[in-house]
N, C-alpha and C positions, 0 to 999 in steps of 0.2 A: 504493499500500500504505499503510494508515493505522496505528495503534498497537495497535488491536484485531487486525488481521492477524498482527503481530509477534506479539503475546501467543499468537496460535493457533500460528503457527510453532515459537515457543518452547516451546510445552508440548508439540506432536507430537515435537519434536525429543528432548525428554526421556522421552516413552512413546508411541510410535505406536499402541499398542493401546488407548488412550483412547476409550471411547464419543463420541459426538457429545454424550451428555447430559451425561458428566462434563467435557468440553471446554468445553461451553457454560457450565457452572458456574464453571470456573477462570479463564474471560476474561471474566464477566460479562455473557453476554448469553443471550437466550432460545434455545430448541431451534432453530426454523426459520431465523433470521438467523445463527447460528452454521453450521449445516448448509450453507446458500446461500455463505457465506463460504469455507468449505473446499471446495467443489464449485469455486468460482471459481478458487481457489488450485491446484486440481489441473489444471483445463482451461488455466489460463494457463501450467501447466509450471512453476510455482513449488515445488509438491509433485510429485515425480518418481515417488513410490511409497513403501510401507511393506514393511519385511522384518524378520526376526528377526536379532538379534546374537548370534552363536554364540561360544562359549568355546573357542579353539583347543585349550587343553591337555585340556578334557572331552573332545575327539574325537582326542585321541593327537598331534596337532599342535604339538609341544613346541619345535621348531626354527624360527627365522624368520631370514631372511637379507634384505639389500638388495643387489641386483646392480645394477651399473652397466654398461651396454653401449654400446661405441662401434661403428658401422657402418663396413663398408671403405667403402660409396658413400653419397651421400645423396640420389641421385637417386628421383624418384616411384614408381618400380618397386621398387627394393630397401626403400624405408621400407614400402610397401604390403605385400610379402612377407612383411617383418619381423612387421609388426603383426599380420597374418593368422596367421602361424605361432603367436604367443604366444597367441593366442585359445584354441588346441588345448591349452594346459598348463594343468590345474587348479590346480596349485600356484602357479602366478603369481595372486596375488590381488588385485595392483594394477599397473598399468604407466603411467608417464608418459613423454611425449617431451618432452626438455628442450631449451632454448636452449644452444648452445655446447657444450662438451664434457663430459662423456659424452654421448650422444644420448638415451638412456632410461634410467630408473630401474625397476627391477623389483622387487616386494616379494613374498618366496618364501616358503611355508611347508612343512615337511617335518615327519615324525615325528621323525628325529634326524639327526646329521651324516652316518652312513652314507646316509641315505635321500637328503640333499641331494646329497652326493656324486656318487650314481649319478644324480639328476636333472641334476646339472652337466654331468656327463660325457655321459650319453645324450640328453639334451635341449637343455639351454641352449646349450652349445657347437656343437649342431647347428643353430641357429637361421638361416637364410637371412642373409648378406650380415654376420655378426658377425666384426670385425675383434678386438675385446678384450673381456673380461670381466673386472669385477672386484667382488668379494664383500667385504661385511662383515657380521658377525654381529650380530644386535639382541642386545645385554644386556638390556634392560628396557624397558617400553613405560611412558613417562612420561605422554603424553595419546594417548589412542585414540578413534578415532570421535567427536571432540568435535563439538556442534552449530554451524552457521556461525553468525558474530556478527550479530545483529539489532539 
C-alpha cells in the first residue's frame, strides 16, 4: 500500500459517497487508475464496504449504555451460544470480546431509560451463560466513528 492508496482510503473514510471522478481529483489521479486502485483495495479486503452513518437521536434512540458481561463459563460452547444470542438483539450495535474480566463489552442503544430497562430485564439478563451484567450510561460521545489512522 503506497501513499496514493492511503490518500484514497482517507478520502473514502471521510466521505464514502464520493464518485470515482471526485475521488480521483482529490488524490491527484486520472479516473481509470483511481478506479483500479479502489477495486484492488476492495478485492484485498482493505475496504470492507460502504454504509450510511445514521444519527441515533434522529431515530429516537436517545439512550446509550455500555454493558459489561461476565460469563459463567468460558468454554467454546458457552462462548458460541452467547455470541450467537447477541446477534438476535438489534439494540446491541457493537459487541466486543475482551481479554481478562469482563468477557464482553456491549454497546446498547434504546429510546430511553425505561426501554433500556425492559431490554436489560427481558433480553440481556436472559442471554446464555451470563453470570454478571454491569452497565454504565454514556453521557457524551467525544469521538464517534473516527476513521482508522493511515
